N, C-alpha and C positions, 0 to 999 in steps of 0.2 A: 504493500500499499505507500502511496506517496507521503511524504512526510507534509503534515499540517503545521502552519505558523499560529501560534496563538498571538492573538492581538486585544485589547481593550479598543472598545468600538471608535473611541478618540485618539487614539493613535493610528488608523487607517492612514489620514492623509498626510502624516510624517513618512511612513512608509512606502506609500504609494509615490509622492513628489520625490521620494531616493531614486525613481525607477525610469523619471521622465529625463528624453533627451532633450538637450538644449539648442536654442537656436545657431544654425548654420554648425552643428555639429556633426552633418552628414551621415547620423546614427539609424533615421528611419529605413526600414528593411519592406519594404512593400513585399504584400502577402502573395505567395505563388499560388498558382491552382494546387490542387490535391486535397489532403484530405486534412490537413488542419483546420481550416475554417468549419468542416462538420464537426471535426473534434469539439469544438470551443462551444458549438451548437449544442453538442450532446451533455457538455459540462454544464452550459447553463437550464438544463433541461433537467440535468439530474441535480440541482442544488434546490431549484424550486419545488422538485417531489421528495427534498429533505435526504436523496439517497447519495450520502457522502462518499459509501463504498464505491459506488458507478461514476463517480466525479473523480475520485483519486485514480482510479482505472486508466481514466481518459489523458490526468496529468502525466501517468507514468509514461503511456503512450507516446505522448508529446516529447517528453523529454528521450525518448529513445530515437526522436528525429531532432534531436540537439535543441529543441523549441522549449525554452528552461523557464517553467512558471512554478509556482507553488498555490499550494490550498490554503485559504486565511480562513481561519473561525473567529468571528468579531463577538465578543461577550459583553452584553449593554448591563450587566447587572439584573437582568428579569427576563424571563421564558426564553423560548428558541435562541440559539445565536443567530447571527448573519453573517452567510457564508461569501467567500469574494476569491479570486484568483490575481494573481500580479506575476512579473516578471521576476525570477530569483536572480539575476544577474544582475549588475549595474550597469549605465551607460558607459560605454566605452570597452567593457570586457568581452572577451571571447563569447558567442552566440547570443549577444544582445541585440534583438530586434526594433525594439520602441514600438511592441502592438496595442500596448495600455491594458487596463486592467477593469472591474467589474467587482459588485456588491450585490447580491442574489439573498433576498427576503424569500423562504419557503411558506410555500403555501397556495393555495389556488385561487383565493379571494383577491388576488391584487390586481390593476390593471394599468399602471402608470410606470412608464422606464423614463428616468431623467438621464441626460447626455451634456457631458463638459466635451467638446471637441477640440476647443482651445487653451489648453493648461499654458503657464507661460504666460505668450501671448495678451490672452483676454483675460488679466492676472484676476484672481480669486473666483473664477467662475467655476473651475472644480470645487473649491469651497463650498460655493453657493448649491451646488448639484449635491453635495454630499449630505449639506444639511437639510435640504431639502426634502432628499431620500429617506434622511433618520425621521424626520417628523413627519412623515407623511403615511399611514398603515395601511395606504391603497398602493402602496410602489413596490414593484416587484422586484427592477433592477435599477441600476444606476452605472450608465459606460462612462469611463474616461479613456480619453487618447493617451499614446504613450510617449510622445515627444511633442515640444514646439511645432506648431503648425510650419515655421520654417525652418526646419532643421535641416533641409535639405535644398535648401535655397527659395527665395523668394517668388520667382517666375522662372519657371512654373513651381509653384508649391505644392512639391509633390507630396508632402508629409499631413498635407490639410484635409485632414479627413471628414471636413465639412465638404469638400468640394472634389474628392475623389473617391473610387469604389474599390483600390486594392488595398484594404486595409480593415483589419478585424474590427474597428467601430462601424462600419458602413456592412459587414459581414454580417455581425449578430443582430443589427439594425434589421436586415434581409430575414433574419431568421426568427426574430420576436414576433415582426410583422405575421410573416407567414404562419404562424404559429396561433396567434392571437384569434386571426382571421379564420384559420381551419376549425378551429374549437368554437367558433360564433361568439366570439368574445374579444373584440382588437382590443391592444393598447392606446393608451393617450402615450404619445412621445413628446417628451416639453425637452427642446434643446437650449441651452443658456451660454447668451452671450455676451461679448463687452464691446461697446463703442466707446469712442472718444467723447468726450463730452462737445455738443457744435450749439450754438446760437440756434434757436427758432427751432429747434429737436427737443423732443421729451425725454425726460430721464430716463424714461423705460418704453419702447417699441415692443410689440406684440402683433405677429400673424401668423396666417397657417403656410408661408414662403409664397404668396402670391398676392396681386392687386385686388384680385376679386375673390374674397375668400368663399367657402362651402358655408352654407345657412348654419350648419350644426357647428362650425368654430365659430362664426363670427357670435351668436348667441353667448358660447361663452367666453368668449374676448370681450364682449361688452360687462358680461358679469364683472369680471376682472379687474376692469376701467373702473365700473363704478365703486366697485372696494377700496380700489385704490385713491381715489378721487375724494371717497366719503373721509380717509384718513387725513387728506388734506394738506401730505408733506410733499410726496412725490409726483410729479408729471406724468403722463403715460397718453397712448397714442395708439390706435388699433389701425394697422395698415389695410385700405380699401374699405374702410368704414366710409357711411356717409355724414357730412357737416350738415347741419340745420337747413343752410342752403340749396340741399342735395348735392354738391358736389364732392366728389372722393375725397377723401382725403390720404397724401402723399408724404411718405418719408423717405429718408434717403436710404436705412436699413431695413428691408422688408425680407430679407431672407432667400429671395428670388435665386435659383440657382444652384439651391442647397443641396447636396445629392442625395441625403436622406427626406428630405420632401420630394424631391421628384421620383423615389424609388417609390413612396407612399402612392403619391400619384398614379403610378404605373400600377399597381394594385388596388386603385380605385378605394384607397386610404389617406389619401391627401388630409381629408375633416379629423383625423387623429392627430397632426401634428402641431406644434406650438412651439414658434420659435420669439425667443424673448433677448432681446439688445437693451444691457444696461450700461448706462453714462460711467465712466472709469470713477470718478470722483464719488459718486454713490457706492460702487464696490469697494475702494481705499476705505469710505469712511463704516463701511457694515465692516471689514476685516479688522480695524482699529476700536470697533464699538463705540465708536460716535455717534453722539445723538442730534437730530433725531433722525439720520439716515440708519443706524442700525435697526431700531425699532421699525422705520419703514419698510427696509428689506423683509424684515419677518411678516410684515403684514403684508406685502406682496406676494411671498412665499403661501405664509396660509390662505390667501384668496385662491392662490392656482391650486393648492390642492384641496380645498372646498368647492370650490366650482366643479373640477373635475373628479368628484368624488363617485361616479358611476360612471360605468365605462364605455366609451363611444358607440353609439349605432352601428350595426351592420349595414348597410347601403345596400336598399334593396335592387339597386341596376349592377352589383355586382357576379 
């Protein structure tokens, strides 16, 4: 059986961040065709079923291919542990691939997947995804990319998992989206990004990756917007919604061209995608626990959690 790393849940982020390849490190390895992606999908399935033996068997099989991962058992002081997996070799050492990590909450009643595609470059969005996952009893999985989006250069940014498909982050999105639909119980996919502070742009922009959101997602985004506006600190905008004068609201960052959003579009699951852009000053204040930003971001994450409290609908034309 593969070795299991025991961590307190609050120590997960420290362990994960040690595995993240840095900007211009040239450490990201595109994931090849073959059995590895399916093995990681089987690990997620096993952990959702609380079948640690099966997950450990897959980890051991990956190690035989020199894909060096370890299972992680995270104790939070009560209830069943949360399971995860991450690379057990550090950036720059032999067999490092920069494929990323995940946490999985066992059980059949969860339906939300949080995603952090841009560690380091979108500072603290990985912490936000982790915090959102931990606080959300409906969350099944949180996916973390393995390197800075510019690990292998900027043009093209081949390590940017939100805009490429030859990476574990994307392939596990495919796996989970297919699993959810096949079971008649799709997942919500909540992807957290960071933006610069921009004049005349809201502190938070939410979208479903298009300028013409599906009605299901638009209704959810409007509820989130109202909750945030009622709190009274953060400004927030919904891409593609109509203003009072009937004109469409347009923002700079609406998640168009996002690889995971496009994948969900092809599966007729675009309505399950929520793309969130959060301004840098707010993210930094959140991490420093400066008020009122810290409480305001908690309020935003709670709004997302509460509004997405039920699984998304199965679209009848699928």
